[in-house]
N, C-alpha and C positions, 0 to 999 in steps of 0.2 A: 424565689421561683416566680419572672415576671408577668404580668399581664398584658402586656402591650400586644395587639393583633390578636386577643382570644375573642371569642364569643361570650353572649352573656351568662350561660350555663359554666362554662370556663373560666370566667371570671369569679363567680359565686364560690366555682371548685378552691379556686386559688385562695380566694379568704378565707374559706372555711379550713383550710391545711395551713395557712399563716397561724390561726387563733389557736388550731388543736395542735399543731407540732412545733413551727415554728417560733413564735413565742413564748413556748414554755422552754423549747430547748438553749435558750439564750443563756440560761443558767441551770436546767437541770439534763439530765440523760434522758432523753425519750426515745423509749422501745415504741417501735414502729410495726406493727403487727398487719400485713395484708391478709384478708380474708375472705372467705363466703359463704353464704348461708348452706350451700349444696357440698360444699369440702366438709368431706368425713377428717379428714386428717387434721384441719384447722380446729375442728371442734374439739379434737382428742388432746390438742398440743394446747389449746387456750387456758385448761384449769391451769397448768402447770406455770405458763407465761404470769399469768393474773396473778398466779399464788406469790413465784418470785418477787416480780417486781412491787406486790404488798410488803414484802419482808423487805424490799430495800428502798421504799419510800423517803424513808429517814434520812439515806444517803444520796437522796435528790434523784433518784430514778422514778418516773412516770410512763404510763403506758396509754399510747393512744391507737386504735384499731381501725382500718382502712378497709372499708367493704368495697371489693374492686367492682362488684357490679353496680355498685351506685357512686362509685367514684373512679369510675373508669379512666377520664382524664388525668388523675394524679397516677394512677396504676402505670396509665402509658409513660407518664414521664420520668417512673424510676424503671421504665422496662421490666416491668413484672411477665416473667414468662410464667410462672405456677406459681401456686401459693400451697400452703402457708408461706410465705416469703417475711423475715423479720430482718430489721434493719435498726441500729443503734445511732439516733440523731442528737448534734450535739452543735448550736447556734446554727440551726438551720442546714447542717448538712451531713450526712452519713459518713459516719466513722468507724464502723463495723457491720458487716454482715453477720448476723448471729442465726440464719437461717437453720443451718448444721447443729445447731443448739438445743437436742432433743431430749434431756433430763435435766433436774432441779441441779445436777452436780455441774454439769455441762457449761450451762446459762448461769449460773452463779459464777463459776471460773471465768467466763467471759467478761462479766461485768466487773468482778475484783479487778481485771487486768486494765479494764478502761478506766473505771474508776481511781486507779492508781496514775493515771498517765494524764488526765485532764482535769481542768479546775471546776469541779462540779461542786454547787453549793448543795449540802446537805439540809435537813430540818433547822427551823429557827430553834435555837437554843433559848430556855427561858427559867422562870421558877419550878412550871408544871411538869413534876417528874412523874408523871403519872403513865399508865400503859399507853402504847403507840395504837394507832387504830388497826395496824397489823393485828398487833397483839389480841386485841378484843375481837377482831374477826376470828383470829384463831380459837381463842375462848368460846365463841358462839360454835363453832363448827365441830368444836370436842363436846358440847354439851348434846348438841344434834346426834353426834354418833355415839353417845352414850344413852340414848332413848329420852333425854329432855327436852323434847320437842316443844311444850310451852315456855321452857326457860329460854331456848333459843330464839323462838321468835321475838321475845320480847328483847333479847339483847341484839339481835339485827336492828329492830325498829330503833333502839337508843342509839345503836352506829350510826343508820342513817340520818337520825338528826345532827349528827357531828359531820357527816360528811356523805354528800348526796352524789358525789361524782364516783363510785365503785360499784361495777355492776356485780361485782360478788358479794358485796353486802346483800342488794334487792335479790339475787340469785339463793342466798343462804334463807332469806326471809321465805320466799315464796315455798321451798322445799321444808321447812320448818311449819310452815303452817299447812301445809299438805299432810306431814306427818301427824300434826295434833288435830288432824281431822277437820278443817276447816277449809274448805275446798274455796266455799264463797269468799271468803276474807283473801284467800291465796289468789283468785282471779281479780279482786278488787285491787290489791296490791301491783298486781301486773298492768291491769289496766289504767292506773295511774301516775305510772311510768311515764317518763318522756318516749317518745319515739325512737329515739337513738340509742338508748340504753334497753330499750326493749329488745331492738334486733342484736345487742351482745350475746356473743355466743354461751356464756356462762348462764345467763338469764333465759335463752332460748332451751338450754336444756333442761333448767329447773322447772319452765313451763311444762313442758313435753309431759311432765308426771302428771297435769293434771287431764290431760287427755286418756292418761292409763287408769286413772281412777274416776274417770265423770260419772261414769254408773253408779248408785248405789246397790250395791249387794249385802242383803242380809246375811243372815246364818240359814235361814230356811232356804234362799235360794241358791247360796253355795253348797250346800249339800245337795240341794236337787242336779248340779253341774257334777257334785262328786259320784252321785247315782248314776249319772248319764255315761260317764266312763267307766263305773263299775258294770256297767250291762253290757257294754261294749267297747274291750278294751282296747282295739285297734282302731277305733273311731278317731284320727286326730284331728279331725272339727271340734268332736266334742272335747279333747283334750288340751286344744286353744280356748276353746270357751272358758275351761275351768281355770286354767293360767290365767288367763286375764281377769275371770271373775275372782281368783283370790286375792291376787295383785289390788285390784279395787277393793276388797273388803279388808286388806291390809296383811294378809297374809303372805307376804314376800318369800319366804322360805318356801310354803308350797307351790307358789307360782313358779320360782325358779326349778324346784324340784320337778314339775311336770314339764317344764320347757327343756330340761336338759336329758329328762327320757325321752322325750321326743327327738331331739337331736340324734343322742343313741340309736334308735329305733330306726329313724330315716332321715339323715341330716338334710337330703334334696327336695322332702315334701314340701310340696307348695313353694318352690325357688327357696327354699330356706328359711320360710316364715318362722321356725320356729327360733332359731339363731338371731332372726333379725327381731324378733320381739324381746329375747332376752337383752340385746346389745340397745333396744330402745329401753328398758328398766334399768339396765347400768347405767344409761346417760342421764335417766329421770333421777336416779337414787342422787348420783354424784360419782363420779370416775374415782374419785379417791376415799370413798368411802371404804371401811376395812370390809362391810360385808360384799360389796362389788368385789374387792379383790379376791374376796375367798372364792366366790361364785364364778369368775374368769379365770380362775384356775381350774374349775371343774369343768370347765368349757374348753380349756384349752388340753386337758388330759383326754377328753374325748375326741376331740377335732384330730391333735396332733400325736396323741400316744404317750 
């Protein structure tokens, strides 16, 4: 991508692209993900792409993300018409359009085919036969999913010391700290990240959980919210307050149950606020979390039968 005839901002954009994409792609397969903060499908797709790229890191696959609102010039050079748009890049050139790969199996199949055709250099071999970064991340995620929040937080912190380039590590750390009741530490962890990492969808998704648990709700306050609903069962505002309070207090099952009942009773209430709050909770917990998968099935049954 030449810089002749470009203004200063465009030249800086090209320089960033050269460093982020072109240089790594000389020996690696760079998965280039065009996204935006306002793009729901981008946020839904991002965890899957990040997970697969992490698993394929040892095979020479790296992930680069381009925010189309911040890098309009780069997006225009690729003639991006809609997002998410995903390309595979090698030696500075797009070698495949991966936008249609919306599942792990589809993306892995496409990567396997590309890697079989190109001289991609994988991870360096050596005497260290320890687990890969991807395996360490998965172990930390497993610990978090099993409820071992303190252990997961320690694991994510250790991984971050080994590799500070992976947004999913910091996203996992923030979620683990929140799950462990360390909201101040989660905020501090987020505040300490570079701006480009803060803007990664996985990190933003994890950080959104802080807004949901910002208020400290003790047992007496939560019981008062329950009593308010019991005294006026048709009051949807009281039910929403109970759902928010329950989630903030760590009673996510109760929060989800209340919101699901609200969706069942009146899905259009307040422009679908109950469904929107559920989706916000799902995103905050993590779309790959088994609890989220179960609650999403319940929501789908209510909405679609």
